[in-house]
C-alpha positions in Angstrom: 111.7 84.9 82.3 110.6 88.2 83.6 113.3 90.8 84.1 113.3 94.0 86.3 115.0 97.0 84.7 115.6 99.9 87.0 117.4 103.3 87.3 116.0 104.3 83.9 116.0 107.8 82.6 112.5 109.3 82.6 112.7 109.8 78.8 113.5 106.1 78.0 110.6 104.6 76.0 109.4 101.0 75.7 110.7 101.0 72.1 114.2 102.0 73.4 114.2 99.1 75.9 112.9 96.7 73.3 115.8 97.7 70.9 118.4 97.3 73.7 117.2 93.8 74.8 116.5 92.4 71.3 120.2 92.0 70.8 120.0 89.2 73.3 116.9 87.3 72.1 113.2 87.3 71.6 111.1 89.8 73.6 107.6 88.9 74.7 106.7 92.2 76.3 108.1 95.5 77.5 106.4 97.6 80.2 107.6 100.9 81.7 105.8 101.7 85.0 104.3 105.1 85.0 102.8 107.4 87.6 99.0 107.0 87.5 98.3 110.7 88.1 100.7 112.3 85.5 101.8 109.5 83.2 105.5 110.1 83.9 107.9 107.1 84.0 108.7 106.0 87.6 112.2 105.0 86.3 111.7 101.2 86.1 110.0 98.6 84.1 109.8 94.9 83.1 110.9 92.9 80.1 109.6 89.4 79.5 111.8 87.0 77.5 110.6 83.4 76.8 114.1 81.8 76.8 115.9 81.7 80.2 119.3 81.5 78.6 118.7 84.7 76.5 117.3 86.5 79.6 120.4 85.6 81.6 122.6 86.8 78.7 120.7 90.1 78.8 121.3 90.4 82.5 125.0 89.7 82.0 125.3 92.1 79.1 123.2 95.1 80.3 123.3 95.2 84.2 125.2 98.3 85.2 125.6 99.4 81.6 125.1 103.1 80.7 121.8 103.6 78.9 120.6 107.1 78.0 122.8 108.7 80.7 122.1 106.3 83.5 123.5 103.0 84.8 120.7 100.4 84.3 119.9 97.8 86.9 118.9 94.5 85.2 117.9 91.5 87.4 115.4 88.6 87.4 112.1 90.1 88.6 111.0 88.9 92.0 107.4 87.8 92.5 105.2 90.6 93.8 104.4 90.2 97.5 100.8 89.3 98.1 98.8 92.1 99.6 95.5 91.4 101.4 93.1 94.3 101.0 89.9 92.4 102.1 89.0 90.3 105.0 90.3 92.5 107.8 94.0 92.2 107.1 96.1 95.3 107.7 93.2 97.3 108.9 93.9 97.5 112.6 91.5 97.6 115.5 87.9 96.4 115.7 85.6 97.4 112.8 88.4 98.3 110.5 89.2 101.5 112.3 85.7 103.0 111.8 84.8 103.3 115.5 83.4 99.9 116.2 79.6 99.7 116.3 79.0 103.3 116.9 77.8 105.3 113.9 77.9 109.0 113.3 81.5 109.7 114.4 81.6 108.5 118.0 80.6 110.5 121.0 78.2 109.2 123.7 75.1 110.8 122.1 74.7 107.9 119.6 74.7 105.1 122.2 71.6 103.2 123.0 71.2 101.8 126.6 
């Protein structure tokens, strides 16, 4: 079962989370989400626990508990919404917002009659 862990202090490490959650059962993986540009924690992460009962015990035992100065949010992770980046979804207008069939930035000088 995948758990979402939020409201984490920026200085919490994956090792810190592993230690806190191991008290409730086996841990498959621990991931803290970091900013791509500077590598700083975004304040949330994910824990994967193979046993649902152990994961539920971790939620009951750690949700809203103080951890390194902050009250942790611990819930079952929701599936990520599917984003369509190809095939014209969420692009708006004709031609994906690139001015239709005109090339060179628009204007009437590029039209052929």
